[in-house]
DSSP file (Angstrom, degrees, kcal/mol; ACC not computed):
  #  RESIDUE AA STRUCTURE BP1 BP2  ACC     N-H-->O    O-->H-N    N-H-->O    O-->H-N    TCO  KAPPA ALPHA  PHI   PSI    X-CA   Y-CA   Z-CA
    1    1 A M     >        0   0    0      0, 0.0     4,-2.4     0, 0.0     5,-0.2   0.000 360.0 360.0 360.0 -40.7  127.6   65.8  103.2
    2    2 A K  H  >  +     0   0    0      1,-0.2     4,-2.5     2,-0.2     5,-0.1   0.887 360.0  51.5 -63.7 -38.2  126.4   65.1  106.8
    3    3 A K  H  > S+     0   0    0      2,-0.2     4,-2.4     1,-0.2    -1,-0.2   0.918 110.1  48.5 -64.7 -42.8  127.9   68.5  107.9
    4    4 A L  H  > S+     0   0    0      2,-0.2     4,-2.4     1,-0.2    -2,-0.2   0.919 112.3  48.4 -63.1 -43.9  126.1   70.3  105.1
    5    5 A L  H  X S+     0   0    0     -4,-2.4     4,-2.5     1,-0.2    -2,-0.2   0.905 111.1  51.1 -62.6 -41.6  122.8   68.7  105.9
    6    6 A G  H  X S+     0   0    0     -4,-2.5     4,-2.5     2,-0.2    -2,-0.2   0.896 110.2  49.1 -62.1 -41.3  123.4   69.5  109.6
    7    7 A I  H  X S+     0   0    0     -4,-2.4     4,-2.6     2,-0.2    -2,-0.2   0.908 111.6  49.1 -65.2 -42.6  124.1   73.2  108.8
    8    8 A V  H  X S+     0   0    0     -4,-2.4     4,-2.5     2,-0.2    -2,-0.2   0.931 112.8  47.2 -62.6 -46.0  120.9   73.4  106.6
    9    9 A V  H  X S+     0   0    0     -4,-2.5     4,-2.6     2,-0.2    -2,-0.2   0.933 113.8  47.2 -62.7 -46.7  118.7   71.8  109.3
   10   10 A L  H  X S+     0   0    0     -4,-2.5     4,-2.7     1,-0.2    -1,-0.2   0.899 111.6  51.9 -62.1 -39.8  120.2   74.1  112.0
   11   11 A G  H  X S+     0   0    0     -4,-2.6     4,-2.4     2,-0.2    -2,-0.2   0.920 110.7  47.3 -62.1 -43.7  119.7   77.1  109.7
   12   12 A L  H  X S+     0   0    0     -4,-2.5     4,-2.5     2,-0.2    -2,-0.2   0.920 113.0  48.7 -63.8 -43.7  116.1   76.2  109.1
   13   13 A L  H  X S+     0   0    0     -4,-2.6     4,-2.2     1,-0.2    -2,-0.2   0.922 111.2  50.3 -61.4 -43.2  115.4   75.7  112.8
   14   14 A W  H  X S+     0   0    0     -4,-2.7     4,-1.5     1,-0.2    -2,-0.2   0.912 111.5  48.0 -62.7 -42.6  117.1   79.0  113.6
   15   15 A C  H  X S+     0   0    0     -4,-2.4     4,-1.4     1,-0.2    -1,-0.2   0.913 112.1  49.4 -64.1 -42.6  114.9   80.8  111.0
   16   16 A N  H  X S+     0   0    0     -4,-2.5     4,-3.2     1,-0.2    -1,-0.2   0.849 105.2  57.4 -67.6 -34.1  111.7   79.2  112.2
   17   17 A I  H  X S+     0   0    0     -4,-2.2     4,-1.6     1,-0.2    -1,-0.2   0.911 104.5  52.5 -63.3 -41.2  112.5   80.1  115.8
   18   18 A G  H  < S+     0   0    0     -4,-1.5    -1,-0.2     1,-0.2    -2,-0.2   0.893 116.6  38.7 -61.1 -40.1  112.7   83.8  114.9
   19   19 A V  H >< S+     0   0    0     -4,-1.4     3,-1.3     1,-0.2    40,-0.3   0.889 114.3  53.7 -76.6 -40.7  109.3   83.6  113.2
   20   20 A A  H 3< S+     0   0    0     -4,-3.2    -2,-0.2     1,-0.3    -1,-0.2   0.729  98.3  65.2 -70.0 -21.5  107.7   81.3  115.8
   21   21 A D  T 3< S+     0   0    0     -4,-1.6     2,-0.4    -5,-0.2    -1,-0.3   0.585  70.7 114.8 -79.4  -8.3  108.6   83.5  118.7
   22   22 A E    <   -     0   0    0     -3,-1.3    37,-2.1    -4,-0.2     2,-0.4  -0.484  49.8-165.9 -67.6 121.1  106.4   86.4  117.6
   23   23 A I  E     -A   58   0A   0     -2,-0.4     2,-0.5    35,-0.2    35,-0.2  -0.918   5.9-162.7-111.1 133.9  103.6   86.8  120.2
   24   24 A I  E     -A   57   0A   0     33,-2.7    33,-3.3    -2,-0.4     2,-0.5  -0.970   3.0-168.3-118.8 121.7  100.5   88.9  119.5
   25   25 A N  E     -A   56   0A   0     -2,-0.5     2,-0.4    31,-0.2    31,-0.2  -0.939   3.8-172.5-109.2 129.3   98.3   90.1  122.4
   26   26 A I  E     -A   55   0A   0     29,-2.6    29,-2.8    -2,-0.5     2,-0.5  -0.987   4.6-166.2-122.9 129.5   94.9   91.6  121.6
   27   27 A Y  E     +A   54   0A   0     -2,-0.4   128,-2.3   128,-0.4     2,-0.4  -0.970  13.6 179.4-116.8 127.7   92.8   93.2  124.3
   28   28 A I  E     -AB  53 154A   0     25,-2.6    25,-2.8    -2,-0.5     2,-0.4  -0.956  17.8-161.7-131.7 144.1   89.1   93.9  123.4
   29   29 A R  E     -AB  52 153A   0    124,-2.6   124,-2.4    -2,-0.4     2,-0.4  -0.991  13.3-167.2-126.7 124.5   86.2   95.4  125.3
   30   30 A C  E     -AB  51 152A   0     21,-3.2    21,-2.3    -2,-0.4   122,-0.2  -0.874  14.8-149.5-112.5 142.6   82.6   94.7  124.0
   31   31 A T  E     - B   0 151A   0    120,-2.2   120,-0.5    -2,-0.4     2,-0.2  -0.875  24.4-151.7-110.8  96.4   79.4   96.5  125.1
   32   32 A P  E     - B   0 150A   0      0, 0.0    16,-2.0     0, 0.0     2,-0.4  -0.429  14.7-174.3 -77.3 140.8   76.6   94.0  124.7
   33   33 A E  E     -CB  47 149A   0    116,-2.0   116,-2.1    14,-0.2    14,-0.2  -1.000  33.0-111.2-131.2 130.8   73.0   94.9  124.0
   34   34 A V  E     + B   0 148A   0     12,-2.9    11,-2.7    -2,-0.4   114,-0.3  -0.396  37.7 171.5 -63.8 128.4   70.2   92.4  124.0
   35   35 A T  E     +     0   0A   0    112,-2.5     2,-0.4     1,-0.3   113,-0.2   0.691  64.0  23.8-109.8 -28.9   68.9   91.9  120.4
   36   36 A T  E     - B   0 147A   0    111,-1.4   111,-2.3     7,-0.1     2,-0.5  -0.998  56.6-169.3-142.8 134.7   66.6   88.9  120.8
   37   37 A V  E     + B   0 146A   0     -2,-0.4   109,-0.2   109,-0.2     3,-0.1  -0.981  14.8 164.3-125.1 119.8   64.7   87.5  123.8
   38   38 A R  E    S+     0   0A   0    107,-3.1     2,-0.3    -2,-0.5   108,-0.2   0.786  75.0   2.2 -98.7 -38.4   63.0   84.1  123.4
   39   39 A Y  E    S+ B   0 145A   0    106,-1.6   106,-1.8   103,-0.0    -1,-0.4  -0.976  99.3  44.3-143.1 153.6   62.4   83.4  127.1
   40   40 A G  S    S-     0   0    0     -2,-0.3   104,-0.1   104,-0.2   102,-0.1  -0.432  87.1 -66.2 109.3-177.7   63.1   85.3  130.3
   41   41 A D  S    S+     0   0    0     -2,-0.1    -1,-0.1     2,-0.1   103,-0.1   0.391  88.5 107.7 -97.6   1.8   62.7   88.7  131.8
   42   42 A L        -     0   0    0     -3,-0.2     2,-0.3     4,-0.0    -5,-0.0  -0.362  56.7-144.4 -73.6 161.2   65.2   90.6  129.7
   43   43 A K    >   -     0   0    0     -2,-0.1     3,-2.3    -7,-0.0    -9,-0.2  -0.942  27.6 -93.2-125.8 149.7   64.0   93.1  127.0
   44   44 A V  T 3  S+     0   0    0     -2,-0.3    -9,-0.2     1,-0.3     3,-0.1  -0.397 115.3  30.4 -58.0 132.1   65.4   93.9  123.6
   45   45 A G  T 3  S+     0   0    0    -11,-2.7    -1,-0.3     1,-0.4   -10,-0.1   0.229  84.0 140.4  98.4 -12.6   67.7   96.9  124.0
   46   46 A D    <   -     0   0    0     -3,-2.3   -12,-2.9   -13,-0.1     2,-0.4  -0.373  50.5-128.5 -61.9 141.1   68.8   96.0  127.6
   47   47 A K  B     -C   33   0A   0    -14,-0.2   -14,-0.2    -3,-0.1     2,-0.2  -0.774  22.4-160.0 -91.6 135.5   72.5   96.6  128.3
   48   48 A L        -     0   0    0    -16,-2.0     3,-0.1    -2,-0.4     2,-0.1  -0.580  38.3 -72.2-103.1 171.4   74.5   93.8  129.8
   49   49 A W        -     0   0    0     -2,-0.2    33,-0.2     1,-0.1    -1,-0.1  -0.391  60.9-100.8 -61.8 141.5   77.8   94.0  131.6
   50   50 A D  E     - D   0  81A   0     31,-0.8    31,-3.0   -19,-0.1     2,-0.5  -0.253  31.8-135.3 -60.4 151.2   80.7   94.7  129.3
   51   51 A R  E     -AD  30  80A   0    -21,-2.3   -21,-3.2    29,-0.2     2,-0.4  -0.940  15.2-165.0-109.2 131.5   82.9   91.8  128.2
   52   52 A I  E     -AD  29  79A   0     27,-2.5    27,-2.5    -2,-0.5     2,-0.4  -0.969  10.7-171.0-116.9 138.1   86.7   92.2  128.2
   53   53 A I  E     -AD  28  78A   0    -25,-2.8   -25,-2.6    -2,-0.4     2,-0.5  -0.977  15.5-160.8-133.8 135.5   88.8   89.7  126.3
   54   54 A W  E     -AD  27  77A   0     23,-2.5    23,-1.7    -2,-0.4     2,-0.5  -0.981  11.8-172.1-115.3 125.9   92.5   88.9  126.1
   55   55 A L  E     -AD  26  76A   0    -29,-2.8   -29,-2.6    -2,-0.5     2,-0.6  -0.977   4.4-164.9-118.4 126.9   93.7   86.9  123.1
   56   56 A K  E     -AD  25  75A   0     19,-2.5    18,-3.1    -2,-0.5    19,-1.3  -0.953  11.4-178.2-116.0 117.1   97.3   85.6  122.9
   57   57 A Y  E     -AD  24  73A   0    -33,-3.3   -33,-2.7    -2,-0.6     2,-0.4  -0.804   8.6-166.0-110.9 153.0   98.5   84.4  119.6
   58   58 A K  E     -AD  23  72A   0     14,-1.9    14,-2.5    -2,-0.3     2,-0.4  -0.999  25.2-119.6-137.2 136.9  101.8   83.0  118.6
   59   59 A N  E     + D   0  71A   0    -37,-2.1     2,-0.3    -2,-0.4    12,-0.2  -0.623  42.2 170.5 -74.1 128.4  103.2   82.4  115.1
   60   60 A E  E     - D   0  70A   0     10,-2.4    10,-3.3    -2,-0.4     2,-0.5  -0.962  27.6-138.1-137.2 155.9  103.9   78.8  114.5
   61   61 A I        -     0   0    0     -2,-0.3     2,-0.6     8,-0.2     6,-0.1  -0.969  13.1-175.6-116.5 126.2  104.8   76.6  111.5
   62   62 A D    >>  -     0   0    0     -2,-0.5     4,-2.6     6,-0.4     3,-2.2  -0.935  10.1-162.6-117.7 103.5  103.3   73.2  110.9
   63   63 A L  T 34 S+     0   0    0     -2,-0.6    -1,-0.1     1,-0.3     4,-0.1   0.668  87.4  66.7 -64.6 -15.8  105.0   71.8  107.9
   64   64 A R  T 34 S+     0   0    0      2,-0.1    -1,-0.3     1,-0.1     3,-0.1   0.762 116.3  26.8 -72.4 -23.0  102.1   69.2  107.5
   65   65 A V  T <4 S-     0   0    0     -3,-2.2     2,-0.3     1,-0.4    -2,-0.2   0.840 133.1 -30.2-103.1 -51.1   99.8   72.2  106.7
   66   66 A S     <  -     0   0    0     -4,-2.6    -1,-0.4     2,-0.1    -4,-0.4  -0.982  40.9-123.8-163.9 160.2  102.0   74.9  105.2
   67   67 A D  S    S+     0   0    0     -2,-0.3    -4,-0.1    -6,-0.1    -6,-0.0   0.378  87.7  91.7 -92.9   4.8  105.6   76.3  105.3
   68   68 A K  S    S-     0   0    0     -6,-0.2    -6,-0.4     1,-0.1    -2,-0.1  -0.763  88.3-103.4 -97.0 144.4  104.2   79.7  106.2
   69   69 A P        -     0   0    0      0, 0.0     2,-0.4     0, 0.0    -8,-0.2  -0.380  36.6-159.3 -65.8 143.8  103.8   80.8  109.8
   70   70 A E  E     -D   60   0A   0    -10,-3.3   -10,-2.4    -4,-0.1     2,-0.5  -0.967  21.4-114.7-126.0 140.9  100.2   80.7  111.1
   71   71 A K  E     -D   59   0A   0     -2,-0.4     2,-0.5   -12,-0.2    28,-0.3  -0.639  34.3-166.2 -77.8 122.6   98.8   82.6  114.1
   72   72 A V  E     -D   58   0A   0    -14,-2.5   -14,-1.9    -2,-0.5     2,-0.6  -0.939  22.2-124.4-114.5 128.1   97.7   80.0  116.7
   73   73 A L  E     +D   57   0A   0     -2,-0.5   -16,-0.2   -16,-0.2     3,-0.1  -0.598  35.6 170.0 -71.8 117.1   95.5   81.0  119.6
   74   74 A K  E     -     0   0A   0    -18,-3.1     2,-0.3    -2,-0.6    -1,-0.2   0.832  58.8  -1.0 -98.3 -41.3   97.5   80.0  122.7
   75   75 A K  E     -D   56   0A   0    -19,-1.3   -19,-2.5     2,-0.0    -1,-0.3  -0.969  56.5-179.2-147.1 158.7   95.5   81.6  125.6
   76   76 A Y  E     -D   55   0A   0     -2,-0.3     2,-0.4   -21,-0.2   -21,-0.2  -0.978   8.1-163.4-155.4 154.8   92.5   83.7  126.3
   77   77 A K  E     -D   54   0A   0    -23,-1.7   -23,-2.5    -2,-0.3     2,-0.4  -0.995   7.0-166.7-138.7 140.5   90.7   85.2  129.2
   78   78 A I  E     +DE  53  90A   0     12,-0.6    12,-2.9    -2,-0.4     2,-0.3  -0.995  10.3 173.9-131.3 131.2   87.1   86.5  129.2
   79   79 A Y  E     -DE  52  89A   0    -27,-2.5   -27,-2.5    -2,-0.4     2,-0.4  -0.948  26.9-135.8-131.8 153.5   85.6   88.7  132.0
   80   80 A A  E     -DE  51  88A   0      8,-2.7     8,-2.4    -2,-0.3     2,-0.6  -0.924  23.4-143.5-101.8 136.9   82.3   90.5  132.5
   81   81 A V  E     -DE  50  87A   0    -31,-3.0   -31,-0.8    -2,-0.4     6,-0.2  -0.898  13.7-146.9-104.8 122.4   82.8   94.0  133.9
   82   82 A D    >   -     0   0    0      4,-2.4     3,-1.8    -2,-0.6    84,-0.8  -0.162  36.2 -88.3 -80.4-179.5   80.2   95.1  136.4
   83   83 A N  T 3  S+     0   0    0      1,-0.3    84,-0.3    82,-0.2    -1,-0.1   0.595 127.9  52.2 -68.8  -9.8   78.9   98.7  136.9
   84   84 A K  T 3  S-     0   0    0      2,-0.1    -1,-0.3    81,-0.1    -3,-0.0   0.449 121.0-103.8-101.7  -2.6   81.7   99.3  139.5
   85   85 A G  S <  S+     0   0    0     -3,-1.8     2,-0.3     1,-0.3    -2,-0.1   0.534  72.0 144.8  92.8   8.5   84.5   98.1  137.2
   86   86 A K        -     0   0    0     76,-0.1    -4,-2.4     1,-0.0     2,-0.4  -0.634  46.0-129.3 -82.4 136.9   85.0   94.8  138.9
   87   87 A K  E     -E   81   0A   0     -2,-0.3     2,-0.5    -6,-0.2    -6,-0.2  -0.693  18.4-167.7 -88.2 135.9   86.0   91.8  136.7
   88   88 A N  E     -E   80   0A   0     -8,-2.4    -8,-2.7    -2,-0.4     2,-0.1  -0.984  25.0-125.1-123.1 117.4   84.0   88.6  136.9
   89   89 A K  E     -E   79   0A   0     -2,-0.5     2,-0.4   -10,-0.2   -10,-0.2  -0.352  17.4-157.1 -71.1 136.5   85.6   85.6  135.1
   90   90 A F  E     -E   78   0A   0    -12,-2.9     2,-0.6    -2,-0.1   -12,-0.6  -0.876   7.0-150.0-102.0 142.1   83.8   83.6  132.5
   91   91 A S        +     0   0    0     -2,-0.4     2,-0.4   -14,-0.1   -14,-0.0  -0.939  17.3 179.5-116.5 113.0   85.0   80.1  131.7
   92   92 A Y        -     0   0    0     -2,-0.6    15,-0.2     1,-0.2     3,-0.1  -0.863  11.5-158.9-107.2 145.6   84.4   79.0  128.2
   93   93 A G        +     0   0    0     13,-1.0    -1,-0.2    -2,-0.4    14,-0.2   0.874  65.5  36.8 -86.2 -92.8   85.5   75.6  127.1
   94   94 A L  E     -F  106   0A   0     12,-0.9    12,-2.2    11,-0.0     2,-0.4  -0.395  62.8-172.8 -71.2 135.7   85.9   75.0  123.4
   95   95 A A  E     -F  105   0A   0     10,-0.2     2,-0.4    -2,-0.1    10,-0.2  -0.997   4.8-177.9-128.1 133.3   87.4   77.8  121.3
   96   96 A S  E     -F  104   0A   0      8,-2.8     8,-3.1    -2,-0.4     2,-0.3  -0.959  11.4-179.7-125.2 149.3   87.8   77.8  117.5
   97   97 A Y  E     -F  103   0A   0     -2,-0.4     2,-0.4     6,-0.2     6,-0.2  -0.955  30.5-145.3-147.4 161.7   89.4   80.6  115.6
   98   98 A R  E >> S-F  102   0A   0      4,-2.5     3,-1.6    -2,-0.3     4,-0.9  -0.865  70.9 -65.0-129.5  95.1   90.3   81.8  112.1
   99   99 A G  T 34 S-     0   0    0     -2,-0.4    -1,-0.2   -28,-0.3     3,-0.1  -0.331  96.5 -45.5  58.2-141.0   93.6   83.7  112.3
  100  100 A T  T 34 S+     0   0    0      1,-0.1    -1,-0.3    -3,-0.1     3,-0.1   0.244 128.9  80.2-102.4  11.8   93.2   86.8  114.5
  101  101 A Q  T <4 S+     0   0    0     -3,-1.6    23,-3.5     1,-0.3     2,-0.3   0.756  97.9  17.8 -91.1 -26.1   89.9   87.8  112.7
  102  102 A S  E  <  -FG  98 123A   0     -4,-0.9    -4,-2.5    21,-0.3     2,-0.4  -0.974  53.5-179.9-153.9 131.3   87.4   85.6  114.4
  103  103 A V  E     -FG  97 122A   0     19,-2.5    19,-2.3    -2,-0.3     2,-0.4  -1.000   8.1-170.3-131.2 134.0   87.1   83.5  117.6
  104  104 A T  E     -FG  96 121A   0     -8,-3.1    -8,-2.8    -2,-0.4     2,-0.3  -0.987   3.6-165.3-125.5 133.8   84.1   81.5  118.7
  105  105 A W  E     -FG  95 120A   0     15,-3.2    15,-2.0    -2,-0.4     2,-0.4  -0.886   2.4-165.9-116.3 148.8   83.6   79.9  122.1
  106  106 A E  E     +FG  94 119A   0    -12,-2.2   -13,-1.0    -2,-0.3   -12,-0.9  -0.993   8.5 176.6-130.3 140.6   81.2   77.3  123.2
  107  107 A E  E     + G   0 118A   0     11,-2.4    11,-2.8    -2,-0.4     2,-0.4  -0.989   2.9 179.0-143.7 135.0   80.3   76.3  126.8
  108  108 A S  E     + G   0 117A   0     -2,-0.4     2,-0.4     9,-0.2     9,-0.2  -0.995   1.2 179.8-134.7 144.9   77.8   73.9  128.2
  109  109 A Y  E     - G   0 116A   0      7,-2.6     7,-2.9    -2,-0.4     2,-0.4  -0.998   1.6-177.6-143.7 139.4   77.1   73.0  131.7
  110  110 A E  E     + G   0 115A   0     -2,-0.4     2,-0.2     5,-0.2     5,-0.2  -0.988  11.1 153.4-144.0 131.5   74.6   70.5  133.2
  111  111 A S        -     0   0    0      3,-2.9     3,-0.3    -2,-0.4    -2,-0.0  -0.769  60.9 -84.3-136.2-174.6   73.6   69.5  136.7
  112  112 A A  S    S+     0   0    0     -2,-0.2     3,-0.1     1,-0.2    -2,-0.0   0.809 128.0  25.0 -65.1 -29.1   70.4   68.1  138.3
  113  113 A K  S    S+     0   0    0      1,-0.2    26,-2.5    25,-0.1    27,-0.4   0.354 121.4  49.7-117.5   4.4   68.9   71.6  138.6
  114  114 A F  E     + H   0 138A   0     -3,-0.3    -3,-2.9    24,-0.2     2,-0.4  -0.979  47.7 178.4-152.8 130.8   70.7   73.7  136.0
  115  115 A I  E     +GH 110 137A   0     22,-2.5    22,-3.0    -2,-0.3     2,-0.4  -0.999  13.6 172.9-131.5 131.4   71.4   73.4  132.2
  116  116 A A  E     +GH 109 136A   0     -7,-2.9    -7,-2.6    -2,-0.4     2,-0.4  -0.999  12.6 179.8-140.2 142.8   73.2   76.1  130.3
  117  117 A Y  E     +GH 108 135A   0     18,-2.5    18,-2.0    -2,-0.4     2,-0.4  -0.974  13.5 173.7-140.9 126.3   74.6   76.4  126.7
  118  118 A T  E     -GH 107 134A   0    -11,-2.8   -11,-2.4    -2,-0.4     2,-0.4  -0.990  14.2-171.0-135.9 139.7   76.3   79.5  125.5
  119  119 A T  E     -GH 106 133A   0     14,-2.1    14,-2.0    -2,-0.4     2,-0.3  -0.979   9.1-176.3-123.3 145.2   78.2   80.5  122.4
  120  120 A M  E     -GH 105 132A   0    -15,-2.0   -15,-3.2    -2,-0.4     2,-0.4  -0.998   1.7-171.7-140.3 142.7   80.1   83.7  122.0
  121  121 A N  E     -GH 104 131A   0     10,-3.0    10,-2.4    -2,-0.3     2,-0.4  -0.997  10.0-168.0-135.5 136.1   81.9   85.2  119.0
  122  122 A V  E     -GH 103 130A   0    -19,-2.3   -19,-2.5    -2,-0.4     2,-0.4  -0.987  18.5-175.2-118.8 139.6   84.2   88.1  118.4
  123  123 A N  E     -GH 102 129A   0      6,-2.7     6,-2.0    -2,-0.4     2,-0.5  -0.985  16.9-153.0-138.5 140.4   85.0   89.1  114.9
  124  124 A Y  E     + H   0 128A   0    -23,-3.5     4,-0.2    -2,-0.4   -24,-0.0  -0.967  29.3 148.9-119.3 120.9   87.2   91.6  113.2
  125  125 A D  S    S-     0   0    0      2,-1.9     3,-0.1    -2,-0.5    -1,-0.1  -0.405  95.5 -47.7-141.0  58.5   86.3   93.0  109.7
  126  126 A G  S    S+     0   0    0      0, 0.0     2,-0.3     0, 0.0    -2,-0.1  -0.145 139.8  37.4  96.7 -36.4   87.8   96.5  110.0
  127  127 A T  S    S-     0   0    0     -4,-0.0    -2,-1.9    26,-0.0     2,-0.3  -0.963  91.2-108.3-137.9 156.5   86.2   97.0  113.4
  128  128 A W  E     +HI 124 152A   0     24,-0.5    24,-2.2    -2,-0.3     2,-0.3  -0.658  36.4 174.2 -86.0 139.8   85.6   94.5  116.2
  129  129 A V  E     -HI 123 151A   0     -6,-2.0    -6,-2.7    -2,-0.3     2,-0.3  -0.972  11.5-158.3-137.7 154.8   82.1   93.2  117.0
  130  130 A G  E     +HI 122 150A   0     20,-2.8    20,-2.6    -2,-0.3     2,-0.3  -0.951  10.8 175.2-131.4 153.4   80.9   90.6  119.5
  131  131 A S  E     -HI 121 149A   0    -10,-2.4   -10,-3.0    -2,-0.3     2,-0.3  -0.985   2.6-177.6-152.7 158.9   77.8   88.4  119.7
  132  132 A S  E     -HI 120 148A   0     16,-2.0    16,-2.3    -2,-0.3     2,-0.4  -0.994  18.6-149.8-156.6 151.5   76.5   85.7  121.9
  133  133 A T  E     -HI 119 147A   0    -14,-2.0   -14,-2.1    -2,-0.3     2,-0.4  -0.999  20.0-167.0-123.8 128.7   73.5   83.3  122.3
  134  134 A V  E     -HI 118 146A   0     12,-3.1    12,-2.1    -2,-0.4     2,-0.4  -0.960   9.3-179.2-121.0 130.5   72.7   82.2  125.9
  135  135 A N  E     +HI 117 145A   0    -18,-2.0   -18,-2.5    -2,-0.4     2,-0.4  -0.958  10.2 170.4-131.6 112.8   70.3   79.4  126.8
  136  136 A I  E     -HI 116 144A   0      8,-3.6     8,-3.0    -2,-0.4     2,-0.4  -0.980  13.2-176.7-126.9 134.0   69.7   78.7  130.5
  137  137 A N  E     +HI 115 143A   0    -22,-3.0   -22,-2.5    -2,-0.4     2,-0.4  -0.963  16.4 171.7-130.3 114.3   67.2   76.4  132.0
  138  138 A S  E  >  -HI 114 142A   0      4,-2.1     4,-1.5    -2,-0.4   -24,-0.2  -0.949  38.2-138.9-128.1 142.6   67.1   76.4  135.8
  139  139 A V  T  4 S+     0   0    0    -26,-2.5    -1,-0.1    -2,-0.4   -25,-0.1   0.920 109.4  31.3 -62.2 -43.4   64.8   74.8  138.3
  140  140 A E  T  4 S+     0   0    0    -27,-0.4    -1,-0.2     1,-0.1   -26,-0.1   0.839 128.2  37.1 -85.8 -34.9   64.9   78.0  140.5
  141  141 A G  T  4 S-     0   0    0      1,-0.3    -2,-0.2     3,-0.0    -1,-0.1   0.477  95.7-141.6-100.4  -2.5   65.4   80.7  137.9
  142  142 A G  E  <  - I   0 138A   0     -4,-1.5    -4,-2.1  -102,-0.1     2,-0.3  -0.310  45.8 -28.9  75.0-162.0   63.2   79.3  135.0
  143  143 A K  E     + I   0 137A   0     -6,-0.2     2,-0.4    -4,-0.1    -6,-0.2  -0.712  51.8 179.1 -95.3 141.3   64.2   79.6  131.3
  144  144 A K  E     + I   0 136A   0     -8,-3.0    -8,-3.6    -2,-0.3     2,-0.3  -0.981   7.9 163.5-137.0 128.4   66.3   82.3  129.8
  145  145 A N  E     +BI  39 135A   0   -106,-1.8  -107,-3.1    -2,-0.4  -106,-1.6  -0.903  18.9 136.9-145.8 114.4   67.2   82.3  126.1
  146  146 A F  E     -BI  37 134A   0    -12,-2.1   -12,-3.1    -2,-0.3     2,-0.3  -0.960  36.0-139.4-152.2 165.8   68.5   85.5  124.5
  147  147 A S  E     -BI  36 133A   0   -111,-2.3  -112,-2.5    -2,-0.3  -111,-1.4  -0.944  15.4-165.5-127.9 151.5   71.1   86.8  122.1
  148  148 A W  E     -BI  34 132A   0    -16,-2.3   -16,-2.0    -2,-0.3     2,-0.3  -0.950   6.2-165.9-134.6 159.4   73.2   89.9  122.3
  149  149 A F  E     +BI  33 131A   0   -116,-2.1  -116,-2.0    -2,-0.3     2,-0.3  -0.985  14.5 175.4-138.2 145.1   75.3   92.0  119.9
  150  150 A G  E     -BI  32 130A   0    -20,-2.6   -20,-2.8    -2,-0.3     2,-0.2  -0.988  31.7-118.9-155.0 144.7   77.9   94.6  120.7
  151  151 A K  E     -BI  31 129A   0   -120,-0.5  -120,-2.2    -2,-0.3     2,-0.3  -0.551  36.7-154.2 -74.0 147.3   80.5   96.9  119.2
  152  152 A C  E     -BI  30 128A   0    -24,-2.2   -24,-0.5  -122,-0.2     2,-0.4  -0.892   9.3-158.5-126.6 155.2   83.9   96.3  120.6
  153  153 A S  E     -B   29   0A   0   -124,-2.4  -124,-2.6    -2,-0.3     2,-0.3  -0.975  25.6-114.6-130.1 144.9   87.1   98.4  120.9
  154  154 A E  E     -B   28   0A   0     -2,-0.4  -126,-0.3  -126,-0.2     2,-0.3  -0.636  40.7-171.6 -73.8 138.0   90.7   97.4  121.3
  155  155 A I        -     0   0    0   -128,-2.3  -128,-0.4    -2,-0.3     2,-0.1  -0.774  23.0 -97.8-125.1 170.1   92.0   98.5  124.7
  156  156 A S     >  -     0   0    0     -2,-0.3     4,-1.7     1,-0.1     5,-0.1  -0.384  33.6-109.4 -84.1 166.6   95.4   98.6  126.3
  157  157 A K  H  > S+     0   0    0      1,-0.2     4,-2.5     2,-0.2     5,-0.2   0.880 121.9  54.2 -60.9 -38.3   96.8   96.0  128.7
  158  158 A K  H  > S+     0   0    0      1,-0.2     4,-2.4     2,-0.2    -1,-0.2   0.906 107.2  49.3 -63.0 -42.6   96.4   98.5  131.5
  159  159 A E  H  4 S+     0   0    0      1,-0.2    -1,-0.2     2,-0.2    -2,-0.2   0.801 111.7  50.7 -67.4 -28.6   92.7   99.0  130.7
  160  160 A F  H  < S+     0   0    0     -4,-1.7    -2,-0.2     1,-0.1    -1,-0.2   0.922 112.7  44.6 -71.7 -45.3   92.3   95.2  130.6
  161  161 A K  H  < S+     0   0    0     -4,-2.5    -2,-0.2     1,-0.3    -3,-0.2   0.873 130.6  22.0 -69.2 -37.8   93.9   94.7  134.0
  162  162 A K  S  < S-     0   0    0     -4,-2.4    -1,-0.3    -5,-0.2    -2,-0.1  -0.701  85.1-166.9-131.9  80.5   92.0   97.6  135.7
  163  163 A P        -     0   0    0      0, 0.0    -3,-0.1     0, 0.0     3,-0.1  -0.319  18.3-123.8 -71.4 149.5   88.8   98.3  133.7
  164  164 A V        -     0   0    0      1,-0.1   -79,-0.2    -5,-0.1     5,-0.1  -0.522  44.2 -82.2 -81.1 157.8   86.8  101.4  134.3
  165  165 A P    >>  -     0   0    0      0, 0.0     3,-1.5     0, 0.0     4,-0.9  -0.209  45.1-106.7 -57.9 155.5   83.1  101.0  135.2
  166  166 A N  G >4 S+     0   0    0    -84,-0.8     3,-0.8     1,-0.3   -83,-0.1   0.868 118.2  52.3 -54.2 -43.9   80.7  100.4  132.2
  167  167 A D  G 34 S+     0   0    0    -84,-0.3    -1,-0.3     1,-0.2   -84,-0.1   0.652 109.8  50.6 -73.2 -12.2   79.2  103.9  132.3
  168  168 A E  G <4 S+     0   0    0     -3,-1.5     2,-0.4     2,-0.0    -1,-0.2   0.579  82.9 106.4 -96.4 -12.0   82.7  105.5  132.2
  169  169 A F    <<  -     0   0    0     -4,-0.9     3,-0.2    -3,-0.8    -3,-0.0  -0.550  43.5-178.9 -73.3 125.7   84.0  103.5  129.2
  170  170 A K    >   +     0   0    0     -2,-0.4     3,-0.9     1,-0.1    -1,-0.1   0.392  51.6 100.6-105.0   0.5   84.1  105.8  126.2
  171  171 A G  T 3  S+     0   0    0      1,-0.2    -1,-0.1     2,-0.1   -17,-0.1   0.832  90.6  29.9 -60.9 -38.8   85.4  103.3  123.6
  172  172 A N  T 3         0   0    0     -3,-0.2    -1,-0.2     1,-0.2   -21,-0.1   0.277 360.0 360.0-107.3  10.5   82.1  102.4  121.8
  173  173 A K    <         0   0    0     -3,-0.9    -1,-0.2    -4,-0.0    -2,-0.1   0.456 360.0 360.0-100.3 360.0   80.2  105.6  122.2
């Protein structure tokens, strides 16, 4: 009986490893356009630097939740691409997600002279879209509070690693 139980357990582990090893990488480029300005010098319709995002998912099984594999967000990287194609890293703290269809990030930072709170979301419903709300209060720079929305395109790993300048990117046009 112990041998049979051992074989069943090993078989289940072996089956789960095959499913759990599936890794999904998604590369996205969003072209943000300011939609709302509450404070600051931006104007509705202003274009911001493109955002490029890498999402790495892995199928995992948590038997406490379900016996079906679920896509779990393992890593992500977010950059802003300047007009010359140079990447500038964004650091977001908390990330919440719903499968591979929606990811939301929150970041807050506070010092004696600077307070910032930002949320950003990318969502897939047949096409990718991104949006963000930015709230900055700085002693030297004043208040900025605005939102943006942008169409996004899936890009290749090569396009993620070496992005073209914003005005040369043809994905969302």
